N, C-alpha and C positions, 0 to 999 in steps of 0.2 A: 376158738370157733364155738358158736352157739350150739348147745345140745338140744334146744327145745324149739326150733323154728317150726312150729306147727301152725296154724291159723294166724296169719299176720295181716296187717293193714294199718289204718290210723283214724283219728277223730279230732276233738277240739277243746277249748277252755270255757269261756262264758260268753253268751251273746252280748251281754253288756260290755264286757271287756273288749269284744271284737268290734263293737259299733264304731264306725269311723276309722278303723285301722286300715292301713294301706295293705292291699293284697298283691301288688305288683311284685315281681321277682327282681331283686336288686343284685348288683354285683357284690361279691363278698366283702364285708367290712368287719373283720374279726374284732377290731378294737372297740367299735361301737356296739357290736353284738355282745361282747363280753361284759359291758357295763350296763346292759339292759336291766331294768328293774322287774324281775320276774320272781314269782314265788317258788322257792326250793322246797323239796320234801323235808319234813322234820327229820333230823338226824337221830340215829339210834332209836328208831320207832318200830312198832310192830308192822310187819310187811307181809303181803301175800302176792304171789305171782300167779295170775289167772289168765294168761294168754291162750290157754287151751280151752277155755270156757268159763264164763262168769258164774259166780255163786255168791251167796251171802257171806261176807267176810267173817272169819272167826272173831271171837271177842278179843279185844286188845289191839286189833289191826288198825293202823292209822294211815297206811300207804298201800295202794293197790295198783298193780300194772295189769291192764286189760287190752285185748286186741281192739283195733279201731272199729270193728264191727259191733262191739258191745257198747252198752251204756255205762257211764261212770258210776261208781258206788256212791250213794248219797252220803254227804257229810264227811267224806274222806279225801285225802290227797290222791288224785288219780293220774297215773302215767299212761299215755296212749302208745301202744305198740304199732309200729309200721315197718314193713319190710322195704327198706330204702335202696339197697344196693343190688338186689336180685328180684326177679319176677316170681310171683307165687306159682306153685306147680300148676301147669296147664294154662297159665295166664299170659303166655307169650304174645297172643293175638291182641292183647290190650295195649301193646307197645308198638311204636313205629319200628319197622324192621331194622333200620340202621342204628337204633338205640340198644339192640341186643349185641353183645360181644360175640365176635366170630373169629374162628381160627383161620389159618392160612388157606384152607380148602373152602372157606365161606360157610362152614357149619357153625351153628350156635354153640357157644361154650356153656356147659351146664355144671352146676355144683352137684356132683353125682350123689352125695349123701342125702340131698333133699329134693333132687329132681327139679331144681330151680335154674332158669336161664339167668346168666350173669348180665348185668347192665353195663353198657360201654361208656365209662366216664373219662375216656382218654383225652377228649378235647373240650375246650371251654364251651363251645356251642352245644355239644351233647350234654355236658353237665348242666347247662342252663335249661335245656329242654326236659331233661329227666327231673331236675329240681322243680320245674314248673308243675309237672304232673304230681310228684310227691307232695309239693306244696299245697295242692288241692286237698290231699288227705289230711295234711296238717291243719288246714282251715277247718276241715270237718271235725277234727279233734277239739279245736277251740269252740266251735259252735255247740258241741255236745256237752261241754262243761269240764273237760279235762284241764289239768293244770300244767302238764308236761308231756313231752313226746320222747319216745325211745326208738330211734332209727336203727334197725337191726342190720347186721352184716357189714358194718364198718370195716371188718377185718377181711373182706373178700379178697383184697389185694394180696394178702399173705398166702392164700390158696392158689392164686393164679399170677405168680410173679413174672411169668413170661409175657403177660399182657398189661397188667395194672401195677401202679406204684402207690406208695403211701402219700406222695405229694399230690397226686390226683384225688385220692380219697379225702385229704384235708381240704382241698379246694372245693370239692363238692359238699362236704359236711358244713362248710362255712355258709354256703347258700341256704342250706336247710336251717342253720342257726338263725340267719337273718329273717327267714320266713317265720320261724317259730316265735322269735322275739317280737316281730311285728304284730303277732296275734296275742301277745301277752303270755306265751308259753315258755317254760324252761325247757331245755333240751339236754338229753343225757348222752354221754359217751357210752356206747355199748361195747363191752369187752375191749379188745385191741390194745393190750399193754404196750405194744410197740410204739404207739402214738400217744400214750397217756401224758407224757411230758409236754405235749403241744395242745392239750385239751382246751384250756382257757384262751389261748391265742387264736384258736379256730372258732371261738364263740360258744363252746360247750360249758355247761353250768355244773353238772354233777355226773356221776357214773352209775350205770347199772351193769353189774359184772357177774358172769356165770363162772363158778368154780375157781374163784381166785384163792380160796382156801386150799382146795385140792392141788392147785398148781403153784401155790406160794407166790401169788402175784398181787395180793391186796395192797401191799405197801406201794406198788407202782402207781396205784390209783389214789391212795390217801396222800401221797407226796404232792399230787396236783390238786386234789379236791378236798383235802382234809377229811372231816367226818361225813361229807356229803357223798357217800358211797353206799349203794344198795347191792346186797350180795345174795345170789341164788346158788345153793349147792345141790348136788344130785346124789351124793353118797353120804353114808353115815360118817365115814372118816373125814370127808371134806367138811362136813358140818362141824365135827369136833375141832378140827384145826382152825376153822374160821372163828368159832366161838371162843376157843382158848386164847387166840391171839388178838382178836378184834371185837369180841362179843360185848365189851363195855363201851364201844365207840360207834359201831356200824349197825345198820339194819340188815339182819341176816335171816334167811329162811331156807329150809331144805324142801324141795319139791321132787316129785317123780319126773322122769325124763319126758313123759308125755304131757306133763302139766295138766293132769286130768281134773275135771271138776269134782268137788266134794260129793261123795256118795256113789261115784262111779268106780268101776274096777280099776285097780292100779293106783288109786289116789294115795299120795303120801304127802304129808306136811308136818314138819318138825321145826322147832325153833331152839334157840340157845336156852 
């Protein structure tokens, strides 16, 4: 489960790359998506996680992840963060009522940790409609000049197993992979070790993982993506573990849980 879902959304890759690209939403075609020629982030590179607010990247950083509402960092590989499986806090009204997951009493199901309404991906029709809306954010990522997209909350089904399944999550993420690849963007698997082995089959290209050092899960992702794994830790012990075991292979950074911008209270950033 993500510890930093604070400020989410999405953006795009390059206007030139986007010119003439199809923007219609297609049925999932994982095999085609998995072979799309998209630029991946450099492996074992300086990384900074800035989804809580953009700031000038520290020296040595080559890869940055930012919220879709921000501009990409000039000259770097930029990953665009979008909340794809849950609505932003207070944003329920931006979604059709029937696309919000509801319990047996008809009440909207919320992720209580973040105050986010869960999206209903249980049917093919709803997955298509949700993916069409999120696809617009992905198009925005490409238009702004991002090189990749990071759809958060892929693991929502693990928190609401009475309603959602991993099979539904995979079917939905394949739609997003098609949309991203159609705009020349790579797409990351966000967390969700339970589905790491199906990553490339669903069209995903690399992984952005929180606390795989702390939870001893990094190998689950390297088994699927090799060294194309970006790691965020939130504790000193998690950073030590990640660096000791994978510091010579993966892009690793420690951030504060609030992912605070540099210069603000609570800001923490450490590397191996």
